All heavy atoms as TSV, in Angstrom:
chain	resi	resn	atom	element	x	y	z
A	1	MET	N	N	-33.919	113.891	24.548
A	1	MET	CA	C	-34.549	113.256	23.404
A	1	MET	C	C	-33.525	112.390	22.679
A	1	MET	O	O	-32.349	112.726	22.654
A	1	MET	CB	C	-35.093	114.299	22.436
A	1	MET	CG	C	-36.095	115.250	23.045
A	1	MET	SD	S	-37.581	114.417	23.512
A	1	MET	CE	C	-38.703	115.034	22.339
A	2	LYS	N	N	-33.995	111.297	22.088
A	2	LYS	CA	C	-33.112	110.475	21.280
A	2	LYS	C	C	-33.871	109.979	20.054
A	2	LYS	O	O	-35.090	110.046	19.992
A	2	LYS	CB	C	-32.518	109.325	22.082
A	2	LYS	CG	C	-33.463	108.233	22.466
A	2	LYS	CD	C	-32.740	107.154	23.244
A	2	LYS	CE	C	-33.070	105.811	22.634
A	2	LYS	NZ	N	-32.363	104.707	23.220
A	3	ILE	N	N	-33.131	109.470	19.099
A	3	ILE	CA	C	-33.729	109.021	17.849
A	3	ILE	C	C	-33.950	107.513	17.893
A	3	ILE	O	O	-33.197	106.786	18.541
A	3	ILE	CB	C	-32.857	109.436	16.655
A	3	ILE	CG1	C	-33.604	109.261	15.354
A	3	ILE	CG2	C	-31.553	108.668	16.630
A	3	ILE	CD1	C	-33.201	110.222	14.284
A	4	CYS	N	N	-34.997	107.063	17.233
A	4	CYS	CA	C	-35.324	105.635	17.169
A	4	CYS	C	C	-35.595	105.274	15.706
A	4	CYS	O	O	-36.353	105.960	15.027
A	4	CYS	CB	C	-36.556	105.355	18.025
A	4	CYS	SG	S	-37.090	103.631	17.955
A	5	TYR	N	N	-34.960	104.200	15.249
A	5	TYR	CA	C	-35.105	103.765	13.856
A	5	TYR	C	C	-36.002	102.537	13.716
A	5	TYR	O	O	-35.958	101.854	12.700
A	5	TYR	CB	C	-33.732	103.476	13.250
A	5	TYR	CG	C	-32.826	104.674	13.224
A	5	TYR	CD1	C	-31.750	104.775	14.097
A	5	TYR	CD2	C	-33.046	105.716	12.339
A	5	TYR	CE1	C	-30.917	105.877	14.088
A	5	TYR	CE2	C	-32.221	106.833	12.328
A	5	TYR	CZ	C	-31.154	106.906	13.201
A	5	TYR	OH	O	-30.336	108.002	13.196
A	6	LYS	N	N	-36.829	102.273	14.699
A	6	LYS	CA	C	-37.711	101.099	14.648
A	6	LYS	C	C	-38.576	101.118	13.386
A	6	LYS	O	O	-38.795	100.077	12.758
A	6	LYS	CB	C	-38.593	101.049	15.899
A	6	LYS	CG	C	-39.461	99.818	15.973
A	6	LYS	CD	C	-40.248	99.781	17.275
A	6	LYS	CE	C	-41.108	98.535	17.340
A	6	LYS	NZ	N	-41.884	98.486	18.581
A	7	LYS	N	N	-39.043	102.289	12.992
A	7	LYS	CA	C	-39.874	102.406	11.788
A	7	LYS	C	C	-39.111	101.956	10.543
A	7	LYS	O	O	-39.695	101.368	9.628
A	7	LYS	CB	C	-40.352	103.849	11.597
A	7	LYS	CG	C	-41.382	104.304	12.595
A	7	LYS	CD	C	-41.777	105.735	12.278
A	7	LYS	CE	C	-42.919	106.221	13.116
A	7	LYS	NZ	N	-43.353	107.576	12.725
A	8	LEU	N	N	-37.802	102.224	10.509
A	8	LEU	CA	C	-36.975	101.799	9.376
A	8	LEU	C	C	-36.962	100.283	9.274
A	8	LEU	O	O	-37.152	99.715	8.198
A	8	LEU	CB	C	-35.551	102.336	9.512
A	8	LEU	CG	C	-34.514	101.792	8.522
A	8	LEU	CD1	C	-34.903	102.097	7.078
A	8	LEU	CD2	C	-33.133	102.349	8.842
A	9	TRP	N	N	-36.739	99.608	10.410
A	9	TRP	CA	C	-36.653	98.146	10.391
A	9	TRP	C	C	-37.986	97.515	10.005
A	9	TRP	O	O	-38.021	96.524	9.276
A	9	TRP	CB	C	-36.166	97.611	11.738
A	9	TRP	CG	C	-34.947	98.324	12.242
A	9	TRP	CD1	C	-34.747	98.819	13.496
A	9	TRP	CD2	C	-33.736	98.637	11.508
A	9	TRP	NE1	N	-33.500	99.417	13.578
A	9	TRP	CE2	C	-32.864	99.323	12.382
A	9	TRP	CE3	C	-33.316	98.421	10.207
A	9	TRP	CZ2	C	-31.604	99.779	11.987
A	9	TRP	CZ3	C	-32.062	98.888	9.808
A	9	TRP	CH2	C	-31.226	99.549	10.696
A	10	VAL	N	N	-39.080	98.102	10.460
A	10	VAL	CA	C	-40.410	97.601	10.088
A	10	VAL	C	C	-40.640	97.787	8.592
A	10	VAL	O	O	-41.130	96.884	7.902
A	10	VAL	CB	C	-41.514	98.316	10.914
A	10	VAL	CG1	C	-42.898	97.985	10.382
A	10	VAL	CG2	C	-41.402	97.960	12.384
A	11	LEU	N	N	-40.258	98.947	8.064
A	11	LEU	CA	C	-40.428	99.228	6.640
A	11	LEU	C	C	-39.595	98.271	5.783
A	11	LEU	O	O	-40.058	97.799	4.742
A	11	LEU	CB	C	-40.058	100.686	6.340
A	11	LEU	CG	C	-40.374	101.214	4.949
A	11	LEU	CD1	C	-41.859	101.072	4.618
A	11	LEU	CD2	C	-39.948	102.669	4.833
A	12	LEU	N	N	-38.389	97.974	6.227
A	12	LEU	CA	C	-37.557	97.016	5.495
A	12	LEU	C	C	-38.224	95.649	5.436
A	12	LEU	O	O	-38.225	94.995	4.385
A	12	LEU	CB	C	-36.170	96.895	6.137
A	12	LEU	CG	C	-35.227	98.082	5.985
A	12	LEU	CD1	C	-33.902	97.792	6.695
A	12	LEU	CD2	C	-34.978	98.429	4.534
A	13	ILE	N	N	-38.799	95.217	6.552
A	13	ILE	CA	C	-39.499	93.927	6.584
A	13	ILE	C	C	-40.682	93.951	5.618
A	13	ILE	O	O	-40.888	93.014	4.846
A	13	ILE	CB	C	-39.949	93.582	8.018
A	13	ILE	CG1	C	-38.728	93.286	8.884
A	13	ILE	CG2	C	-40.925	92.408	8.017
A	13	ILE	CD1	C	-39.018	93.222	10.371
A	14	GLN	N	N	-41.438	95.046	5.632
A	14	GLN	CA	C	-42.603	95.164	4.749
A	14	GLN	C	C	-42.197	95.109	3.278
A	14	GLN	O	O	-42.925	94.569	2.449
A	14	GLN	CB	C	-43.358	96.464	5.027
A	14	GLN	CG	C	-44.073	96.487	6.342
A	14	GLN	CD	C	-44.658	97.840	6.686
A	14	GLN	OE1	O	-44.321	98.867	6.071
A	14	GLN	NE2	N	-45.540	97.872	7.673
A	15	LYS	N	N	-41.040	95.679	2.964
A	15	LYS	CA	C	-40.569	95.721	1.575
A	15	LYS	C	C	-39.662	94.531	1.241
A	15	LYS	O	O	-39.105	94.475	0.154
A	15	LYS	CB	C	-39.839	97.039	1.307
A	15	LYS	CG	C	-40.768	98.246	1.356
A	15	LYS	CD	C	-40.044	99.506	0.947
A	15	LYS	CE	C	-40.996	100.693	0.961
A	15	LYS	NZ	N	-41.274	101.176	-0.372
A	16	ASP	N	N	-39.517	93.606	2.182
A	16	ASP	CA	C	-38.706	92.406	1.996
A	16	ASP	C	C	-37.258	92.750	1.619
A	16	ASP	O	O	-36.691	92.192	0.680
A	16	ASP	CB	C	-39.346	91.487	0.948
A	16	ASP	CG	C	-38.826	90.063	1.028
A	16	ASP	OD1	O	-38.412	89.642	2.126
A	16	ASP	OD2	O	-38.795	89.388	-0.011
A	17	ILE	N	N	-36.690	93.699	2.358
A	17	ILE	CA	C	-35.300	94.125	2.164
A	17	ILE	C	C	-34.539	93.811	3.449
A	17	ILE	O	O	-34.984	94.169	4.539
A	17	ILE	CB	C	-35.215	95.639	1.861
A	17	ILE	CG1	C	-35.987	95.974	0.588
A	17	ILE	CG2	C	-33.764	96.086	1.747
A	17	ILE	CD1	C	-36.156	97.473	0.338
A	18	THR	N	N	-33.404	93.141	3.322
A	18	THR	CA	C	-32.599	92.815	4.494
A	18	THR	C	C	-31.668	93.976	4.829
A	18	THR	O	O	-31.368	94.818	3.971
A	18	THR	CB	C	-31.753	91.559	4.247
A	18	THR	OG1	O	-30.820	91.826	3.199
A	18	THR	CG2	C	-32.625	90.366	3.892
A	19	LYS	N	N	-31.195	93.996	6.064
A	19	LYS	CA	C	-30.227	95.024	6.466
A	19	LYS	C	C	-28.957	94.949	5.630
A	19	LYS	O	O	-28.466	95.991	5.176
A	19	LYS	CB	C	-29.906	94.914	7.953
A	19	LYS	CG	C	-31.044	95.328	8.855
A	19	LYS	CD	C	-30.649	95.198	10.317
A	19	LYS	CE	C	-31.787	95.542	11.242
A	19	LYS	NZ	N	-31.378	95.487	12.655
A	20	PRO	N	N	-28.406	93.741	5.384
A	20	PRO	CA	C	-27.213	93.674	4.528
A	20	PRO	C	C	-27.473	94.176	3.101
A	20	PRO	O	O	-26.606	94.799	2.492
A	20	PRO	CB	C	-26.855	92.187	4.525
A	20	PRO	CG	C	-27.426	91.662	5.802
A	20	PRO	CD	C	-28.690	92.446	6.011
A	21	GLN	N	N	-28.673	93.932	2.600
A	21	GLN	CA	C	-29.004	94.413	1.259
A	21	GLN	C	C	-29.073	95.937	1.240
A	21	GLN	O	O	-28.573	96.573	0.310
A	21	GLN	CB	C	-30.336	93.813	0.797
A	21	GLN	CG	C	-30.730	94.206	-0.610
A	21	GLN	CD	C	-32.062	93.611	-1.030
A	21	GLN	OE1	O	-32.631	92.769	-0.339
A	21	GLN	NE2	N	-32.571	94.047	-2.165
A	22	LEU	N	N	-29.686	96.532	2.263
A	22	LEU	CA	C	-29.745	97.995	2.374
A	22	LEU	C	C	-28.340	98.568	2.408
A	22	LEU	O	O	-28.024	99.512	1.675
A	22	LEU	CB	C	-30.510	98.392	3.645
A	22	LEU	CG	C	-30.550	99.882	3.959
A	22	LEU	CD1	C	-31.524	100.595	3.029
A	22	LEU	CD2	C	-30.932	100.115	5.417
A	23	ARG	N	N	-27.491	97.982	3.239
A	23	ARG	CA	C	-26.109	98.452	3.375
A	23	ARG	C	C	-25.360	98.367	2.052
A	23	ARG	O	O	-24.672	99.296	1.654
A	23	ARG	CB	C	-25.392	97.629	4.448
A	23	ARG	CG	C	-23.983	98.065	4.715
A	23	ARG	CD	C	-23.354	97.113	5.736
A	23	ARG	NE	N	-21.943	97.134	5.840
A	23	ARG	CZ	C	-21.053	96.900	4.869
A	23	ARG	NH1	N	-21.460	96.650	3.665
A	23	ARG	NH2	N	-19.771	96.922	5.085
A	24	LYS	N	N	-25.528	97.256	1.356
A	24	LYS	CA	C	-24.839	97.052	0.085
A	24	LYS	C	C	-25.358	98.007	-0.996
A	24	LYS	O	O	-24.573	98.643	-1.695
A	24	LYS	CB	C	-25.016	95.601	-0.372
A	24	LYS	CG	C	-24.347	95.283	-1.682
A	24	LYS	CD	C	-24.635	93.850	-2.107
A	24	LYS	CE	C	-24.159	93.619	-3.529
A	24	LYS	NZ	N	-24.674	92.383	-4.085
A	25	ASP	N	N	-26.671	98.093	-1.138
A	25	ASP	CA	C	-27.270	98.920	-2.186
A	25	ASP	C	C	-26.942	100.400	-2.018
A	25	ASP	O	O	-26.766	101.114	-3.001
A	25	ASP	CB	C	-28.787	98.720	-2.231
A	25	ASP	CG	C	-29.185	97.346	-2.745
A	25	ASP	OD1	O	-28.317	96.618	-3.275
A	25	ASP	OD2	O	-30.378	96.995	-2.599
A	26	LEU	N	N	-26.874	100.861	-0.772
A	26	LEU	CA	C	-26.591	102.274	-0.517
A	26	LEU	C	C	-25.114	102.548	-0.236
A	26	LEU	O	O	-24.739	103.682	0.016
A	26	LEU	CB	C	-27.444	102.781	0.648
A	26	LEU	CG	C	-28.943	102.818	0.384
A	26	LEU	CD1	C	-29.696	103.300	1.610
A	26	LEU	CD2	C	-29.258	103.705	-0.802
A	27	LYS	N	N	-24.318	101.477	-0.234
A	27	LYS	CA	C	-22.890	101.588	0.056
A	27	LYS	C	C	-22.655	102.300	1.395
A	27	LYS	O	O	-21.848	103.214	1.507
A	27	LYS	CB	C	-22.159	102.314	-1.077
A	27	LYS	CG	C	-22.206	101.553	-2.386
A	27	LYS	CD	C	-21.499	102.300	-3.492
A	27	LYS	CE	C	-21.395	101.528	-4.772
A	27	LYS	NZ	N	-22.617	101.181	-5.442
A	28	LEU	N	N	-23.399	101.857	2.404
A	28	LEU	CA	C	-23.266	102.426	3.742
A	28	LEU	C	C	-22.078	101.785	4.453
A	28	LEU	O	O	-21.865	100.577	4.342
A	28	LEU	CB	C	-24.532	102.181	4.564
A	28	LEU	CG	C	-25.828	102.820	4.054
A	28	LEU	CD1	C	-26.999	102.380	4.914
A	28	LEU	CD2	C	-25.717	104.328	4.029
A	29	ALA	N	N	-21.343	102.574	5.190
A	29	ALA	CA	C	-20.225	102.056	5.980
A	29	ALA	C	C	-20.761	101.173	7.099
A	29	ALA	O	O	-21.887	101.364	7.576
A	29	ALA	CB	C	-19.424	103.216	6.563
A	30	THR	N	N	-19.948	100.227	7.521
A	30	THR	CA	C	-20.371	99.352	8.618
A	30	THR	C	C	-20.625	100.168	9.884
A	30	THR	O	O	-21.513	99.834	10.664
A	30	THR	CB	C	-19.329	98.254	8.890
A	30	THR	OG1	O	-18.057	98.862	9.094
A	30	THR	CG2	C	-19.242	97.273	7.748
A	31	GLY	N	N	-19.859	101.224	10.076
A	31	GLY	CA	C	-20.065	102.097	11.234
A	31	GLY	C	C	-21.420	102.775	11.207
A	31	GLY	O	O	-22.068	102.948	12.245
A	32	THR	N	N	-21.865	103.154	10.021
A	32	THR	CA	C	-23.180	103.789	9.872
A	32	THR	C	C	-24.283	102.793	10.213
A	32	THR	O	O	-25.231	103.127	10.928
A	32	THR	CB	C	-23.368	104.327	8.442
A	32	THR	OG1	O	-22.348	105.290	8.171
A	32	THR	CG2	C	-24.727	104.974	8.265
A	33	MET	N	N	-24.149	101.569	9.718
A	33	MET	CA	C	-25.143	100.545	10.036
A	33	MET	C	C	-25.154	100.261	11.530
A	33	MET	O	O	-26.212	100.068	12.125
A	33	MET	CB	C	-24.868	99.262	9.255
A	33	MET	CG	C	-25.324	99.290	7.817
A	33	MET	SD	S	-27.067	99.680	7.561
A	33	MET	CE	C	-27.871	98.255	8.275
A	34	SER	N	N	-23.993	100.263	12.134
A	34	SER	CA	C	-23.894	100.038	13.570
A	34	SER	C	C	-24.627	101.141	14.327
A	34	SER	O	O	-25.361	100.865	15.287
A	34	SER	CB	C	-22.429	99.991	13.984
A	34	SER	OG	O	-22.304	99.778	15.361
A	35	LYS	N	N	-24.446	102.380	13.894
A	35	LYS	CA	C	-25.151	103.503	14.532
A	35	LYS	C	C	-26.659	103.357	14.382
A	35	LYS	O	O	-27.410	103.619	15.327
A	35	LYS	CB	C	-24.693	104.835	13.932
A	35	LYS	CG	C	-23.338	105.281	14.399
A	35	LYS	CD	C	-22.999	106.634	13.812
A	35	LYS	CE	C	-21.680	107.146	14.355
A	35	LYS	NZ	N	-21.393	108.503	13.882
A	36	LEU	N	N	-27.110	102.964	13.206
A	36	LEU	CA	C	-28.544	102.768	12.996
A	36	LEU	C	C	-29.076	101.680	13.916
A	36	LEU	O	O	-30.130	101.834	14.526
A	36	LEU	CB	C	-28.820	102.405	11.531
A	36	LEU	CG	C	-28.649	103.524	10.506
A	36	LEU	CD1	C	-28.684	102.967	9.094
A	36	LEU	CD2	C	-29.706	104.594	10.674
A	37	ASN	N	N	-28.341	100.577	14.034
A	37	ASN	CA	C	-28.764	99.479	14.896
A	37	ASN	C	C	-28.804	99.868	16.368
A	37	ASN	O	O	-29.589	99.316	17.141
A	37	ASN	CB	C	-27.851	98.267	14.704
A	37	ASN	CG	C	-28.135	97.533	13.418
A	37	ASN	OD1	O	-29.283	97.291	13.072
A	37	ASN	ND2	N	-27.088	97.174	12.694
A	38	LYS	N	N	-27.955	100.811	16.771
A	38	LYS	CA	C	-27.877	101.243	18.171
A	38	LYS	C	C	-28.722	102.481	18.440
A	38	LYS	O	O	-28.630	103.079	19.517
A	38	LYS	CB	C	-26.426	101.535	18.540
A	38	LYS	CG	C	-25.532	100.312	18.515
A	38	LYS	CD	C	-24.114	100.713	18.823
A	38	LYS	CE	C	-23.154	99.552	18.731
A	38	LYS	NZ	N	-21.763	99.980	18.933
A	39	ASN	N	N	-29.518	102.907	17.459
A	39	ASN	CA	C	-30.339	104.121	17.588
A	39	ASN	C	C	-29.490	105.348	17.920
A	39	ASN	O	O	-29.860	106.161	18.761
A	39	ASN	CB	C	-31.448	103.934	18.626
A	39	ASN	CG	C	-32.542	103.024	18.134
A	39	ASN	OD1	O	-32.957	103.088	16.984
A	39	ASN	ND2	N	-33.003	102.151	19.001
A	40	GLU	N	N	-28.368	105.460	17.234
A	40	GLU	CA	C	-27.512	106.632	17.366
A	40	GLU	C	C	-27.715	107.526	16.147
A	40	GLU	O	O	-28.158	107.067	15.091
A	40	GLU	CB	C	-26.041	106.210	17.477
A	40	GLU	CG	C	-25.746	105.401	18.726
A	40	GLU	CD	C	-24.311	104.911	18.792
A	40	GLU	OE1	O	-23.538	105.140	17.837
A	40	GLU	OE2	O	-23.967	104.271	19.801
A	41	GLU	N	N	-27.358	108.789	16.295
A	41	GLU	CA	C	-27.557	109.752	15.205
A	41	GLU	C	C	-26.644	109.449	14.024
A	41	GLU	O	O	-25.481	109.109	14.202
A	41	GLU	CB	C	-27.272	111.168	15.704
A	41	GLU	CG	C	-28.245	111.635	16.760
A	41	GLU	CD	C	-27.875	113.006	17.308
A	41	GLU	OE1	O	-27.162	113.771	16.623
A	41	GLU	OE2	O	-28.300	113.304	18.428
A	42	VAL	N	N	-27.212	109.554	12.821
A	42	VAL	CA	C	-26.435	109.474	11.583
A	42	VAL	C	C	-26.678	110.765	10.803
A	42	VAL	O	O	-27.612	111.511	11.092
A	42	VAL	CB	C	-26.805	108.236	10.731
A	42	VAL	CG1	C	-26.492	106.952	11.467
A	42	VAL	CG2	C	-28.249	108.261	10.315
A	43	SER	N	N	-25.855	111.016	9.808
A	43	SER	CA	C	-25.956	112.277	9.071
A	43	SER	C	C	-27.264	112.366	8.288
A	43	SER	O	O	-27.857	111.359	7.893
A	43	SER	CB	C	-24.770	112.427	8.111
A	43	SER	OG	O	-24.892	111.522	7.044
A	44	MET	N	N	-27.680	113.594	8.063
A	44	MET	CA	C	-28.902	113.844	7.308
A	44	MET	C	C	-28.763	113.321	5.876
A	44	MET	O	O	-29.730	112.813	5.299
A	44	MET	CB	C	-29.230	115.336	7.298
A	44	MET	CG	C	-30.532	115.665	6.635
A	44	MET	SD	S	-31.976	114.886	7.402
A	44	MET	CE	C	-32.102	115.823	8.889
A	45	SER	N	N	-27.569	113.397	5.312
A	45	SER	CA	C	-27.374	112.906	3.943
A	45	SER	C	C	-27.638	111.401	3.863
A	45	SER	O	O	-28.213	110.915	2.889
A	45	SER	CB	C	-25.975	113.243	3.426
A	45	SER	OG	O	-24.983	112.623	4.206
A	46	VAL	N	N	-27.239	110.657	4.890
A	46	VAL	CA	C	-27.519	109.218	4.931
A	46	VAL	C	C	-29.027	108.992	5.036
A	46	VAL	O	O	-29.587	108.148	4.333
A	46	VAL	CB	C	-26.784	108.534	6.104
A	46	VAL	CG1	C	-27.281	107.112	6.311
A	46	VAL	CG2	C	-25.288	108.550	5.865
A	47	MET	N	N	-29.679	109.739	5.887
A	47	MET	CA	C	-31.122	109.602	6.055
A	47	MET	C	C	-31.849	109.873	4.734
A	47	MET	O	O	-32.770	109.143	4.365
A	47	MET	CB	C	-31.640	110.565	7.135
A	47	MET	CG	C	-31.058	110.321	8.510
A	47	MET	SD	S	-31.411	108.690	9.145
A	47	MET	CE	C	-33.156	108.815	9.373
A	48	LEU	N	N	-31.408	110.899	4.013
A	48	LEU	CA	C	-32.042	111.241	2.741
A	48	LEU	C	C	-31.796	110.161	1.686
A	48	LEU	O	O	-32.688	109.864	0.887
A	48	LEU	CB	C	-31.552	112.601	2.244
A	48	LEU	CG	C	-31.969	113.789	3.119
A	48	LEU	CD1	C	-31.323	115.070	2.611
A	48	LEU	CD2	C	-33.479	113.927	3.166
A	49	ARG	N	N	-30.616	109.554	1.688
A	49	ARG	CA	C	-30.329	108.452	0.759
A	49	ARG	C	C	-31.234	107.257	1.044
A	49	ARG	O	O	-31.747	106.617	0.123
A	49	ARG	CB	C	-28.862	108.036	0.846
A	49	ARG	CG	C	-27.944	109.007	0.148
A	49	ARG	CD	C	-26.474	108.756	0.359
A	49	ARG	NE	N	-26.062	107.358	0.305
A	49	ARG	CZ	C	-24.987	106.890	0.940
A	49	ARG	NH1	N	-24.222	107.690	1.661
A	49	ARG	NH2	N	-24.652	105.622	0.841
A	50	ILE	N	N	-31.432	106.964	2.326
A	50	ILE	CA	C	-32.323	105.864	2.706
A	50	ILE	C	C	-33.755	106.163	2.259
A	50	ILE	O	O	-34.430	105.302	1.698
A	50	ILE	CB	C	-32.261	105.594	4.220
A	50	ILE	CG1	C	-30.874	105.082	4.613
A	50	ILE	CG2	C	-33.347	104.610	4.651
A	50	ILE	CD1	C	-30.630	104.992	6.109
A	51	CYS	N	N	-34.200	107.399	2.483
A	51	CYS	CA	C	-35.557	107.793	2.080
A	51	CYS	C	C	-35.749	107.668	0.571
A	51	CYS	O	O	-36.780	107.186	0.100
A	51	CYS	CB	C	-35.856	109.224	2.520
A	51	CYS	SG	S	-36.123	109.401	4.286
A	52	GLU	N	N	-34.756	108.116	-0.186
A	52	GLU	CA	C	-34.849	108.025	-1.643
A	52	GLU	C	C	-34.907	106.560	-2.081
A	52	GLU	O	O	-35.703	106.181	-2.929
A	52	GLU	CB	C	-33.659	108.722	-2.294
A	52	GLU	CG	C	-33.733	108.754	-3.799
A	52	GLU	CD	C	-32.612	109.552	-4.437
A	52	GLU	OE1	O	-31.675	109.982	-3.728
A	52	GLU	OE2	O	-32.673	109.721	-5.666
A	53	TYR	N	N	-34.073	105.728	-1.476
A	53	TYR	CA	C	-34.017	104.301	-1.793
A	53	TYR	C	C	-35.356	103.618	-1.500
A	53	TYR	O	O	-35.829	102.802	-2.277
A	53	TYR	CB	C	-32.887	103.651	-0.987
A	53	TYR	CG	C	-32.758	102.167	-1.127
A	53	TYR	CD1	C	-32.194	101.599	-2.265
A	53	TYR	CD2	C	-33.168	101.311	-0.104
A	53	TYR	CE1	C	-32.057	100.215	-2.391
A	53	TYR	CE2	C	-33.031	99.932	-0.227
A	53	TYR	CZ	C	-32.473	99.397	-1.362
A	53	TYR	OH	O	-32.337	98.038	-1.486
A	54	LEU	N	N	-35.966	103.966	-0.373
A	54	LEU	CA	C	-37.222	103.337	0.036
A	54	LEU	C	C	-38.457	104.082	-0.471
A	54	LEU	O	O	-39.579	103.652	-0.226
A	54	LEU	CB	C	-37.276	103.225	1.565
A	54	LEU	CG	C	-36.216	102.327	2.195
A	54	LEU	CD1	C	-36.273	102.435	3.716
A	54	LEU	CD2	C	-36.393	100.885	1.751
A	55	ASN	N	N	-38.225	105.231	-1.134
A	55	ASN	CA	C	-39.312	106.065	-1.648
A	55	ASN	C	C	-40.288	106.426	-0.525
A	55	ASN	O	O	-41.484	106.137	-0.581
A	55	ASN	CB	C	-40.038	105.368	-2.798
A	55	ASN	CG	C	-40.956	106.307	-3.539
A	55	ASN	OD1	O	-40.699	107.500	-3.623
A	55	ASN	ND2	N	-42.039	105.783	-4.083
A	56	CYS	N	N	-39.735	107.044	0.521
A	56	CYS	CA	C	-40.554	107.397	1.680
A	56	CYS	C	C	-40.103	108.743	2.245
A	56	CYS	O	O	-39.134	109.333	1.781
A	56	CYS	CB	C	-40.458	106.319	2.746
A	56	CYS	SG	S	-38.828	106.169	3.495
A	57	ASP	N	N	-40.796	109.199	3.255
A	57	ASP	CA	C	-40.478	110.440	3.956
A	57	ASP	C	C	-39.620	110.105	5.177
A	57	ASP	O	O	-39.668	108.984	5.685
A	57	ASP	CB	C	-41.790	111.107	4.395
A	57	ASP	CG	C	-41.561	112.481	4.978
A	57	ASP	OD1	O	-41.221	113.414	4.236
A	57	ASP	OD2	O	-41.715	112.606	6.211
A	58	ILE	N	N	-38.864	111.064	5.655
A	58	ILE	CA	C	-37.970	110.827	6.789
A	58	ILE	C	C	-38.741	110.374	8.038
A	58	ILE	O	O	-38.246	109.551	8.814
A	58	ILE	CB	C	-37.086	112.056	7.074
A	58	ILE	CG1	C	-35.894	111.654	7.914
A	58	ILE	CG2	C	-37.879	113.173	7.696
A	58	ILE	CD1	C	-34.756	112.635	7.885
A	59	GLY	N	N	-39.951	110.843	8.202
A	59	GLY	CA	C	-40.775	110.431	9.331
A	59	GLY	C	C	-41.227	108.980	9.252
A	59	GLY	O	O	-41.703	108.421	10.233
A	60	ASP	N	N	-41.066	108.377	8.070
A	60	ASP	CA	C	-41.431	106.983	7.886
A	60	ASP	C	C	-40.332	106.027	8.351
A	60	ASP	O	O	-40.566	104.822	8.451
A	60	ASP	CB	C	-41.734	106.680	6.414
A	60	ASP	CG	C	-42.940	107.450	5.888
A	60	ASP	OD1	O	-43.837	107.759	6.691
A	60	ASP	OD2	O	-42.962	107.748	4.674
A	61	ILE	N	N	-39.126	106.563	8.612
A	61	ILE	CA	C	-38.014	105.683	8.988
A	61	ILE	C	C	-37.438	105.969	10.370
A	61	ILE	O	O	-36.630	105.202	10.870
A	61	ILE	CB	C	-36.874	105.706	7.939
A	61	ILE	CG1	C	-36.266	107.095	7.795
A	61	ILE	CG2	C	-37.371	105.173	6.606
A	61	ILE	CD1	C	-35.011	107.139	6.943
A	62	CYS	N	N	-37.825	107.074	10.975
A	62	CYS	CA	C	-37.296	107.373	12.314
A	62	CYS	C	C	-38.285	108.251	13.074
A	62	CYS	O	O	-39.206	108.828	12.498
A	62	CYS	CB	C	-35.931	108.055	12.228
A	62	CYS	SG	S	-35.968	109.699	11.522
A	63	GLU	N	N	-38.045	108.322	14.376
A	63	GLU	CA	C	-38.836	109.210	15.227
A	63	GLU	C	C	-37.996	109.633	16.421
A	63	GLU	O	O	-37.047	108.950	16.791
A	63	GLU	CB	C	-40.131	108.540	15.686
A	63	GLU	CG	C	-39.938	107.326	16.554
A	63	GLU	CD	C	-41.255	106.651	16.911
A	63	GLU	OE1	O	-42.303	107.311	16.896
A	63	GLU	OE2	O	-41.221	105.456	17.229
A	64	VAL	N	N	-38.348	110.767	16.974
A	64	VAL	CA	C	-37.673	111.270	18.166
A	64	VAL	C	C	-38.496	110.839	19.375
A	64	VAL	O	O	-39.709	111.019	19.392
A	64	VAL	CB	C	-37.539	112.809	18.107
A	64	VAL	CG1	C	-36.913	113.329	19.377
A	64	VAL	CG2	C	-36.724	113.217	16.892
A	65	VAL	N	N	-37.815	110.241	20.348
A	65	VAL	CA	C	-38.507	109.751	21.536
A	65	VAL	C	C	-37.835	110.322	22.792
A	65	VAL	O	O	-36.643	110.596	22.788
A	65	VAL	CB	C	-38.508	108.214	21.599
A	65	VAL	CG1	C	-39.343	107.619	20.485
A	65	VAL	CG2	C	-37.110	107.655	21.549
A	66	PRO	N	N	-38.593	110.493	23.864
A	66	PRO	CA	C	-37.998	110.961	25.113
A	66	PRO	C	C	-37.043	109.897	25.664
A	66	PRO	O	O	-37.260	108.698	25.445
A	66	PRO	CB	C	-39.178	111.142	26.058
A	66	PRO	CG	C	-40.409	110.981	25.247
A	66	PRO	CD	C	-40.033	110.321	23.960
A	67	LYS	N	N	-36.023	110.330	26.368
A	67	LYS	CA	C	-35.067	109.376	26.964
A	67	LYS	C	C	-35.692	108.619	28.102
A	67	LYS	O	O	-36.545	109.038	28.775
A	67	LYS	CB	C	-33.821	110.100	27.436
A	67	LYS	CG	C	-32.912	110.469	26.321
A	67	LYS	CD	C	-31.587	110.976	26.856
A	67	LYS	CE	C	-30.684	111.321	25.681
A	67	LYS	NZ	N	-29.414	111.828	26.085
C-alpha cells in the first residue's frame, strides 16, 4: 500500500491556494513539500496542520492506494 495526495492538490485548486502559498503559510520544509509531491509519507503532525489550515478531514487530502 502507498499514500496518494491527489486529493490535496485538487482541494488546493478548489480553494485557489498555490503549493508555494501552502508551504509558506504552514512553514513547511522544502523536503516535506518534496515528499508530498512524490506521494511519500510525511508525519501525522504535518498532515494535521494541513487539515487545520484547509479546515478539512485527513481523508479529504490523502488516500491509501494499492501499489
